[in-house]
ZAMARGU-4260 file (C-alpha; in steps of 0.2 Angstrom, whole numbers, plus 5000, padded with zeros to 4 digits):
<rodrens>
0) 5128/5156/4638 | 5123/5169/4625 | 5106/5164/4628 | 5104/5164/4645 | 5097/5184/4644
5) 5084/5180/4631 | 5070/5180/4644 | 5076/5197/4653 | 5079/5205/4635 | 5059/5200/4630
10) 5051/5208/4648 | 5062/5222/4646 | 5054/5225/4627 | 5037/5221/4633 | 5039/5235/4648
15) 5047/5247/4633 | 5034/5243/4621 | 5019/5245/4634 | 5025/5264/4636 | 5026/5268/4618
20) 5013/5263/4617 | 5004/5276/4628 | 5000/5293/4626 | 5014/5304/4635 | 4996/5313/4640
25) 4992/5295/4651 | 5010/5295/4658 | 5013/5311/4665 | 4996/5306/4671 | 5000/5292/4678
30) 5015/5297/4684 | 5010/5315/4694 | 4996/5309/4698 | 5002/5292/4706 | 5015/5299/4712
35) 5006/5311/4722 | 4992/5300/4728 | 5009/5289/4733 | 5018/5303/4743 | 5001/5305/4749
40) 4998/5289/4754 | 5014/5288/4764 | 5009/5305/4773 | 4995/5294/4781 | 5005/5276/4784
45) 5020/5288/4795 | 5005/5299/4806 | 4997/5283/4809 | 5015/5273/4813 | 5019/5288/4823
50) 4999/5286/4831 | 5004/5270/4838 | 5020/5268/4841 | 5022/5262/4861 | 5009/5248/4853
55) 5018/5241/4837 | 5033/5239/4846 | 5027/5230/4861 | 5016/5218/4851 | 5025/5204/4856
60) 5011/5192/4844 | 5015/5206/4828 | 5034/5202/4829 | 5036/5185/4830 | 5021/5179/4821
65) 5010/5190/4811 | 5023/5201/4802 | 5036/5184/4797 | 5020/5176/4791 | 5015/5189/4782
70) 5032/5191/4774 | 5032/5173/4771 | 5015/5174/4762 | 5020/5187/4751 | 5035/5181/4746
75) 5027/5166/4741 | 5014/5172/4732 | 5026/5187/4722 | 5040/5172/4717 | 5023/5162/4710
80) 5020/5176/4696 | 5037/5178/4693 | 5042/5165/4692 | 5027/5159/4682 | 5030/5174/4671
85) 5046/5172/4666 | 5044/5154/4665 | 5029/5158/4648 | 5044/5167/4638 | 5056/5156/4640
90) 5043/5141/4635 | 5034/5155/4622 | 5030/5148/4605 | 5042/5160/4595 | 5055/5151/4602
95) 5052/5136/4598 | 5062/5136/4584 | 5077/5140/4595 | 5088/5123/4598 | 5086/5127/4617
100) 5083/5111/4628 | 5071/5111/4643 | 5084/5114/4655 | 5093/5129/4647 | 5074/5138/4645
105) 5071/5132/4666 | 5089/5140/4668 | 5086/5153/4655 | 5068/5160/4668 | 5078/5156/4683
110) 5090/5167/4679 | 5076/5181/4676 | 5064/5177/4690 | 5085/5180/4703 | 5084/5195/4692
115) 5066/5201/4695 | 5070/5197/4714 | 5082/5208/4720 | 5077/5225/4720 | 5059/5216/4727
120) 5070/5210/4744 | 5080/5225/4743 | 5063/5238/4743 | 5054/5224/4757 | 5071/5227/4767
125) 5070/5246/4766 | 5050/5247/4769 | 5053/5239/4784 | 5068/5244/4791 | 5062/5262/4789
130) 5041/5258/4796 | 5053/5252/4812 | 5064/5266/4814 | 5044/5278/4812 | 5038/5267/4829
135) 5054/5268/4836 | 5061/5250/4836 | 5077/5244/4840 | 5090/5237/4825 | 5078/5242/4812
140) 5091/5239/4797 | 5095/5221/4808 | 5073/5220/4806 | 5075/5227/4789 | 5088/5213/4781
145) 5078/5201/4791 | 5061/5205/4781 | 5070/5201/4768 | 5075/5186/4773 | 5058/5178/4778
150) 5051/5186/4759 | 5065/5178/4752 | 5064/5161/4760 | 5043/5163/4753 | 5049/5169/4737
155) 5064/5155/4734 | 5052/5143/4739 | 5038/5146/4726 | 5048/5151/4715 | 5060/5134/4715
160) 5042/5122/4716 | 5036/5134/4701 | 5053/5132/4689 | 5057/5112/4694 | 5037/5110/4687
165) 5043/5111/4666 | 5035/5094/4664 | 5018/5102/4669 | 5018/5118/4656 | 5022/5107/4643
170) 5008/5097/4647 | 4998/5114/4646 | 5005/5121/4631 | 5000/5106/4622 | 4984/5100/4627
175) 4980/5118/4624 | 4975/5110/4602 | 4967/5095/4613 | 4949/5100/4609 | 4945/5088/4625
180) 4936/5093/4641 | 4917/5098/4647 | 4908/5105/4636 | 4893/5111/4647 | 4901/5131/4648
185) 4890/5131/4631 | 4872/5133/4639 | 4881/5147/4650 | 4888/5155/4634 | 4875/5158/4621
190) 4872/5176/4619 | 4881/5182/4603 | 4892/5186/4599 | 4894/5166/4602 | 4914/5163/4602
195) 4919/5179/4609 | 4920/5171/4628 | 4927/5158/4621 | 4942/5166/4609 | 4944/5176/4629
200) 4946/5161/4636 | 4955/5152/4621 | 4941/5138/4625 | 4941/5126/4612 | 4920/5127/4603
205) 4914/5129/4621 | 4925/5118/4631 | 4931/5118/4648 | 4950/5108/4650 | 4951/5105/4667
210) 4967/5108/4674 | 4978/5109/4692 | 4976/5128/4687 | 4959/5129/4689 | 4959/5116/4704
215) 4971/5127/4713 | 4960/5142/4710 | 4943/5133/4713 | 4947/5123/4731 | 4955/5140/4741
220) 4937/5150/4734 | 4927/5136/4738 | 4935/5132/4755 | 4931/5149/4761 | 4912/5149/4755
225) 4909/5134/4766 | 4919/5140/4781 | 4910/5157/4780 | 4892/5149/4779 | 4897/5139/4790
230) 4902/5154/4801 | 4883/5161/4800 | 4876/5144/4803 | 4882/5141/4819 | 4884/5159/4827
235) 4867/5161/4819 | 4873/5179/4811 | 4873/5184/4791 | 4890/5192/4792 | 4903/5181/4791
240) 4893/5172/4772 | 4891/5188/4767 | 4907/5196/4769 | 4913/5178/4760 | 4901/5177/4743
245) 4907/5197/4740 | 4924/5192/4741 | 4924/5180/4733 | 4911/5182/4720 | 4921/5198/4717
250) 4939/5188/4715 | 4929/5176/4704 | 4927/5189/4693 | 4941/5194/4691 | 4951/5178/4689
255) 4937/5177/4673 | 4938/5191/4665 | 4946/5191/4648 | 4945/5208/4639 | 4962/5201/4626
260) 4950/5203/4610 | 4948/5221/4615 | 4964/5224/4606 | 4959/5214/4589 | 4960/5224/4576
265) 4952/5210/4567 | 4938/5214/4579 | 4935/5231/4580 | 4933/5233/4561 | 4920/5222/4561
270) 4904/5232/4565 | 4903/5229/4581 | 4900/5241/4595 | 4911/5244/4608 | 4898/5241/4621
275) 4892/5225/4615 | 4909/5219/4615 | 4911/5223/4631 | 4895/5216/4641 | 4896/5201/4630
280) 4916/5199/4638 | 4907/5203/4656 | 4893/5191/4652 | 4898/5176/4658 | 4910/5180/4671
285) 4896/5186/4680 | 4885/5172/4678 | 4900/5161/4688 | 4902/5174/4702 | 4885/5175/4703
290) 4883/5157/4705 | 4899/5156/4719 | 4890/5171/4729 | 4873/5162/4730 | 4877/5150/4740
295) 4886/5160/4754 | 4868/5173/4750 | 4861/5159/4757 | 4868/5153/4773 | 4872/5171/4779
300) 4849/5169/4776 | 4848/5154/4784 | 4856/5161/4797 | 4848/5175/4800 | 4832/5180/4789
305) 4826/5197/4797 | 4841/5202/4792 | 4838/5199/4773 | 4847/5217/4770 | 4864/5210/4771
310) 4865/5197/4758 | 4852/5207/4746 | 4866/5222/4752 | 4880/5212/4750 | 4872/5205/4730
315) 4870/5224/4724 | 4890/5228/4730 | 4894/5212/4720 | 4887/5220/4707 | 4895/5239/4707
320) 4913/5229/4709 | 4913/5217/4694 | 4907/5232/4684 | 4918/5245/4690 | 4934/5230/4688
325) 4927/5228/4668 | 4931/5244/4663 | 4949/5241/4671 | 4953/5225/4663 | 4944/5234/4648
330) 4959/5246/4652 | 4974/5237/4654 | 4968/5222/4642 | 4984/5214/4639 | 4990/5218/4658
335) 4976/5206/4671 | 4986/5206/4682 | 4990/5225/4682 | 4970/5227/4681 | 4968/5217/4696
340) 4983/5230/4705 | 4976/5244/4701 | 4960/5241/4707 | 4961/5236/4721 | 4974/5250/4724
345) 4961/5260/4720 | 4946/5252/4729 | 4957/5253/4744 | 4964/5267/4745 | 4948/5276/4743
350) 4941/5264/4757 | 4952/5272/4768 | 4951/5288/4762 | 4931/5286/4765 | 4934/5285/4783
355) 4942/5305/4783 | 4932/5313/4773 | 4916/5303/4769 | 4906/5292/4757 | 4911/5310/4742
360) 4931/5300/4741 | 4914/5287/4731 | 4912/5303/4714 | 4930/5304/4717 | 4932/5283/4712
365) 4918/5281/4701 | 4925/5298/4691 | 4941/5287/4686 | 4930/5273/4683 | 4921/5284/4669
370) 4938/5291/4663 | 4945/5273/4661 | 4929/5269/4652 | 4931/5284/4639 | 4951/5278/4634
375) 4948/5261/4633 | 4930/5267/4620 | 4942/5280/4612 | 4955/5265/4609 | 4944/5252/4604
380) 4938/5262/4591 | 4955/5273/4585 | 4964/5261/4590
</rodrens>
């Protein structure tokens, strides 16, 4: 049918528009700098695989359980994200004028999901096969093909589950116009301008609507916090709860931060500075992040009162990481998933390099954060 490729066309044009919106100098920095860092990371990974080749080849748990489970989970996460992205384009409000039934829109989204899945599966097969060849594992091609199959099983299961639930998507779109929910956010969202966080979250008047997405996001975080607190109280040590509070706090901040208003022409022409708007957008996610952190931190302090410095240090690191991610979110204001991926990659790379070069690597991470802050501020001022 003539509309089958519509979602793919929309995604391709969004990608092209995003690339054209960036300056050539920024593209060169991203391409050359990212390529150099990627080549350096690949070289380090190859050296690490060579060093542990004998142990990796004979690790039965790794090949029988850990690797298949990791590939299936990775495929499920990717399938859920890709199918959700395609469904949003297929059920976009500006496409309501087209005479397309919900089944046709699901078919469009499914075709786009399948087109995006193909290169991802090839990439997984190549990476796993290359790793097996480096460590001397027999039949690296077979292992790569098996990895692609496991990734495909997880991807297909999550994508089919998401694509076969159009009613929920339509209900969510319809609920955006219904100002029903819990108005408790007004008590947290009082700083001026008062409408800013509600606009960023698309909330009518500061109301919070219950939805399956909110439940799906909150339940694993609550379980992780409870397990971390239980592990600390059972073992009389502050470590597990502090780690759970730090990881959960930054994840809550990343999931709740929305920086799209920084790209609004109406807001940029208003007499409001970039710093004030940025701090205003950060305030409510920061409150939610600290509220989540308090439960594991309290459990860590109760489990080992003498180690009070551990939860205090966790809270300070939480503030630092939240501030760093807020800069990434402001720079990638229309792409929160790209902001999360870039922040996680930069943090993982800096943590890995500190093992070899010490904490001086953190200066490079701080310089990157300052550069992104400067570029986001310049874009806010000049458009």
